[in-house]
N, C-alpha and C positions, 0 to 999 in steps of 0.2 A: 357419516357426517363429521366434518372437521370441527375441531375445537375453535373457540373464539378467543382464547387467551393461551399464551405459551410462556413458560418459565424456563429460560435458557441462559447459557453462558457462551459469550463470543470470545474467541481467542485469535490473536493476530501477532505474527512476527514479521516485521518489515525489513526491507533491504538496508535501512540505516543502522541495524544491529543494536538498537538501544534497549532491546529486551523483549519480553513477551507481554503483550497487553491482554488483560483479562477483564471482562465486564459482565456483571450479572444483570440481565435485562428481562423485563416483562413486556411482551407484545400483546396488543389487543386488536381485533378486527371487528369493526361495526359498519354495516352498510358498505362493505367493500373498501373501507378506509382504514389503514393501519395507523396505530399510535404506539408509542413506546415510552418506557421510563427506565433510565439507567440507575441501578442501585449501587452495590459495592463494585469497585473497580480498582485495579492495581497494575503497575508495570514492574515485572521482575527482571532485574538486570542480569545479563549473562556474565559468566566468569571470563577472565582473560583467555583461558584455554579454549572455551567453546567459541568465543569470538574468532580466535585464530583459525579454528577448524571450519567455521561457517564462511569466513573470508576465503579460505584456500580450497574449499570444496569444489570450486570450479575446475581445479587442476587434478582432482582425485580420479583414480581409475575405478572401474566398476566395483571391485571388491571393497575398496576404501569407501566408496559412496554407500554401499550396502551396510557396512559397519557403522558409518556415520548416521545413517537413517535409523538403525536400531538404537544407537546411543541417544540420538535426539528424541526419538519417540519415547524412550524411557524418561529422559529429562523432562520433556513436555508433559507427559502423563503425571509425573510427580509434582510438577509446578501446579497443574490444574487441581490435583487432589488436595494439595496444601491450601489452595485458594478456597475450595469448597468447604474444607474443614474449618479453616480460620474464620470464615464468614457464616458458618453454620447454615449453609444453603441446602434446602431439601426440596423434594418433589420436582426434580429437574426433568424437563421433557427431553432435553438433548444438550450436549456440549458441541458447539459448532466451531470447528477449528480450521484455520487456513493452512497451518504448517509453515515451513520456512522455505522460500524459493532458493534453490542452489543453482539450477540450470534453467534457462528460459530461452529456447531456440524454436519458436513456432514455425520459422521458415524451414526447419528440418523436421517438423512434425513432432517436436519433443519439448516437454516441460517437466521439471521435477521439483515437487515440494516435499521435503522430508518431514517426518513426524506424523505421517498419515497411515502408518501400518495398522492393521486390524487389532494388534495387541494393545493399542491405546485404550480401547473400550474396557479391556480387562483390568488395566492399571487403575483407571479412574472409577471403574464400576458404574459406568453410565453409558447410555446410548450416545454415539458420536456420529456427527455428520461432518465430512471433511473431503479433501482432495477435489476441490471445485474446478480446477483449471484443465485437467487432463482430457476430459471428454470434449471440451470445446476445441482443443487443438486437433483431436481426432476428427471433428466435424469441419475442419478447415479454418478454424478461427485462430486468433492470436492468443487465446487463453487469458486475455487481459484487455482492458481493465474490467473487473467484475463489479466494482463498487457502483457504477452508474445506475443500475436498476434500483439500488437503495436510495440514491439521490432522487430518482424519479418518484419513488413511493413515499419517502419520509421527508424530503426537503424540496418539495415542488414549489414552495413560495419563493425560492431563489432562482434567478435567471441562469446563473452559472455556479457550479460547485468545483472548487479547486482544492486539490490535496498537495501539500508540500512535505513530502517524506523523503525517502531515498531518491525518488524521482518525483517530478511534478506531473500530475494528470488532471484532466478537466472533463466535465460532462455538462451537456446542455441540450435543450430541445431545438431541433432544426427540421423544418418541413414535417412537423407532427411526428417525428421519431427522435429517440435519444441518440445523441452522438457523443462519443468519448474517445480519448486517446491519451497516451503519454506524451508529454511535451519535451522534457529534458531531464538530465540528472540534476539532483539538488544536493541532499545531504550525503549521498554516496561519495561525492567529490569534496564538499566542504569539510565533512568529518575526516576524510582521508588526510587533508592538510592540517586540520586542527590536531589530529593525533601526533603529527610531527613535533608539536609543541608540548606533548604530554597531556593534551586535553581531549576529552571525549567529543566535544563540539565547540563551536565558536560562539561563546555566550553573547547573545543579543547582536551578533555580527560585528563585535568590536574589532576583531583582528582584520576582517575584511574591510571595515570602514577606515582602518589605518593605512591601507595600501593605496597604490596609485593604479589607475586604469591604464592598461596596455592596449592601445587601439589595434595594433597588428594582431595580437593574440585574440582579441575579441572578434575581429573580422574573420580570422581562420576558424574559430569555433562556430560562428554563425553560418559559415559556408558548408558545414557538414551535410552530407547527403540526406541523412535522416530527416532534417528539418524541411526538406522539400517534398518528402513523400506525403501522399494523401492518406487519410485515415481509412480503415482501422490500422493502427500501428502501436507497437508496444516496445518497451526497453527492458533489458536485463543488465546485470552487472558486467556481462561480457562486453557490452558497448563501452562502459566506463574503462574497463581494463585494457581492451584492445584498441580503442579509438581515442577516447577523451584524455586519459592520463598521459599517453605518449605525446600528445600535442602539448599539453601543459608542461611536461617535463623537458620538452625540447627548447624551452625558453629559459635563458639564464637571467631570470629576474627573481626578486625575493618572493618567498611564500606568501607574504602579505599581498603583494601585487597580483599574484596568481589568484588568490581568494577574492580580492576586490574585482578583478576582471571577470572571474567566473560568476560572481554574484550578479554583475551587470548582464552577463550572458543569460542567466536564468530569467531575470526581469524582462530583458529584451524579447526572449522567445515567448513569454507569457503575453507581453504586450502585442506581439505580432499576431497572436491568435485572436486577441480581443480588440484590435484596433478598430476604430470607428463604431464600436458597439457601446451600448449603455445598459444600465440596469444594476441589479444587486449580485455581487460575487461573494459567495460563502467560501471562506478559506479555513482549512483545518490542517492538521498534521504538525509535526515538530518544527517545521520551518516558520510557523506562525510566531515563534518566540525570537526569530531573527529580525530584530527591529530594523537593521540596515537593509535587509532584503525587502521587507514590507515597504519601507520608504522608497526604495528604487522601483518597486512594482507600482506604487502610487504615481511616481513620476512618469511611468510609461502608460498608465491607465487613467488619464485625467477625467474621462467621462463615465467611469465605472465607480459604483459605491462598494468599497471593500468592507465586508462584514466579518468580524471575528466572533465566533460564538462562545458559549460558556465553556468552562475549563474541561468538563467531562466530554463534551462533544469534540473539542479540539484534540484531546489526547486519545479518545477511544472511538472515534467515528468509524474507523475501519473494522474494529472489533464488533461494533454495533451492527454494521452492515453485513458482515459475514455471519453474524447471529441470525439476521433476517434471511440471508441466503439459505441457511440451514433449515429454518422454519418453512420456507417455501418448498425446499426439497422434501421435507416431511409430508407436505400437502400435495406433492407431485405437481407443483405449479412452476411456471417459467421463472427461472432465477438468473438466466444469462440471455442477453439481448444480442441477436445477430447483427443488428445495426451498429453495435459497438465493437464487437470482436471480429466481425467478418465471417462468422461461421455460416453454414448453409441454412440454418434456421434457428429460431429461438428454442431453448430447451431447458430442462430441469436437470442441473448438473450436481455432481457430488456423490460420495459413497456414504452409505449408512451402515455403521457397525453396531449391531445389537449387543446388549449385555444381559445375560441371564445369570442370576446368582445360584 
């Protein structure tokens, strides 16, 4: 007999490299309906050194990746342990951790999230559920996006759920099944250019807003092959490094103009997905704080009601949903939807590492 309540910690590290998100969450299930409450939560920023390694991991050889995986597992384990101690959290059912994506090549049957080594359970002295993407890729799926099942279970009152993180991704119901896919890069590109000004990010989109739109660059970006592919489809940093940045760098225009144009590109691609649609769009992720981007989205979505939730949901929605994925795995229930990833069938994904004192 399964429990009706779960006391867990959700852990997420996104491609925007703003740090590790941790959220202490309690889930309850009554009459097959899940509810949640987010308690203590925090984002622990990375050091400059680890950011450099995570950015460059895409170029590492097998030995270097193995060393980075061990280093990151130790770092993540210590971050989680400190969070548990600091907030005096006890009686934990599981720590549910995404890890950090270094390589994502589902077309080659491969995806790598570091920080998911079995040793993490020993470091934090808790049961750990992690490594949610690998099995889906083995089943022929994209290994992403995984958040949509959480949208379906926890946020069904919204017609569409959009995340603006390192990449934008969306999920919604179509023909009685959940559809979801990555739309375009977001903060992976905008933060790259903000970094050239010595800034972590473009505060409220002020730098982008100061630039001029370059219509030729915008047209070239919008013609990229990825945008004409049908779902399921997903993006990794490889796409940014190998395709997007080379296009942007080929233009001899100011950085402000590049950021302005790329912001328009993000909004245009989101608008293209939702054109002629109406209803409520829940928006979460770090991009929510980019006022200029939100303004451009509204311009492209005149018939959509854009809803920005409470601060905890904005910042920790992905940590919340990976916590839910972990709970579903503990119950051996479906936590990955084939309609979303393109896998052969729905499945219960993830590794469970037990800890015994």
